[in-house]
C-alpha positions as CSV (number, residue, x, y, z in Angstrom):
1,M,0.0,0.0,-0.1
2,G,3.1,2.4,-0.4
3,N,1.9,3.3,-3.9
4,E,-0.7,5.9,-2.5
5,G,2.1,8.1,-1.1
6,A,4.0,7.8,-4.4
7,F,1.0,8.9,-6.4
8,G,0.5,11.8,-4.0
9,C,4.2,12.9,-4.5
10,L,3.9,12.4,-8.3
11,N,0.8,14.5,-8.5
12,Q,2.4,17.3,-6.4
13,K,5.4,17.3,-8.6
14,L,3.3,17.4,-11.7
15,R,1.2,20.2,-10.3
16,R,4.3,22.3,-9.7
17,E,5.5,21.8,-13.3
18,V,2.0,22.8,-14.7
19,D,1.9,25.9,-12.4
20,K,5.3,27.0,-13.8
21,V,3.9,26.9,-17.4
22,N,0.4,28.1,-16.7
23,P,0.1,29.9,-13.4
24,S,-3.5,30.3,-12.3
25,I,-4.4,33.9,-11.3
26,N,-7.1,34.1,-8.8
27,L,-9.2,37.0,-10.5
28,P,-12.9,37.1,-11.1
29,P,-13.8,36.8,-14.8
30,I,-15.8,39.9,-14.7
31,D,-15.5,42.8,-12.3
32,A,-16.2,46.5,-12.2
33,R,-13.4,47.4,-14.5
34,S,-14.4,44.9,-17.2
35,P,-15.3,46.4,-20.6
36,D,-18.9,46.9,-21.3
37,V,-18.9,44.3,-24.1
38,R,-17.9,41.6,-21.6
39,V,-20.3,42.5,-19.0
40,G,-23.2,42.9,-21.4
41,N,-23.9,46.6,-21.1
42,V,-25.3,48.3,-24.0
43,N,-23.1,50.9,-25.9
44,E,-25.6,53.8,-26.9
45,A,-23.4,54.9,-29.8
46,A,-23.4,51.3,-31.2
47,V,-27.1,51.0,-30.8
48,R,-27.7,54.3,-32.6
49,Q,-25.5,52.9,-35.4
50,Q,-27.2,49.7,-35.7
51,Y,-30.8,51.1,-35.6
52,G,-30.1,54.1,-37.8
53,S,-33.1,56.2,-38.5
54,N,-35.3,53.8,-36.5
55,Y,-33.5,54.6,-33.2
56,G,-36.0,55.9,-30.7
57,R,-38.9,55.1,-32.9
58,S,-38.9,51.3,-33.3
59,A,-37.6,48.1,-31.7
60,I,-36.6,46.7,-35.0
61,P,-33.2,47.8,-36.3
62,Y,-33.1,49.8,-39.6
63,R,-32.4,47.8,-42.7
64,P,-32.1,49.5,-46.1
65,P,-34.2,48.2,-48.8
66,V,-32.8,45.3,-50.9
67,P,-31.5,46.7,-54.1
68,A,-33.4,45.7,-57.3
69,Y,-31.0,44.9,-60.1
70,V,-32.4,45.3,-63.5
71,L,-30.7,43.8,-66.6
72,P,-30.0,46.2,-69.3
73,R,-31.8,45.9,-72.6
74,R,-30.0,45.1,-75.6
């Protein structure tokens, strides 16, 4: 039953090696200094750009009409 101690020692040694390569920083993924995009806040300038002339009038973003292409006559 001496193998249990050997595995524990091996696991600790491997953990130290992994931590050297990829140290884990104990920081929250989102905090008060996170950018608005990560937090999910709305950027008013981006919404104005997206909604165009519908901003403040409709919940549907502005979409320009689809161009109608006409073949020239011969």
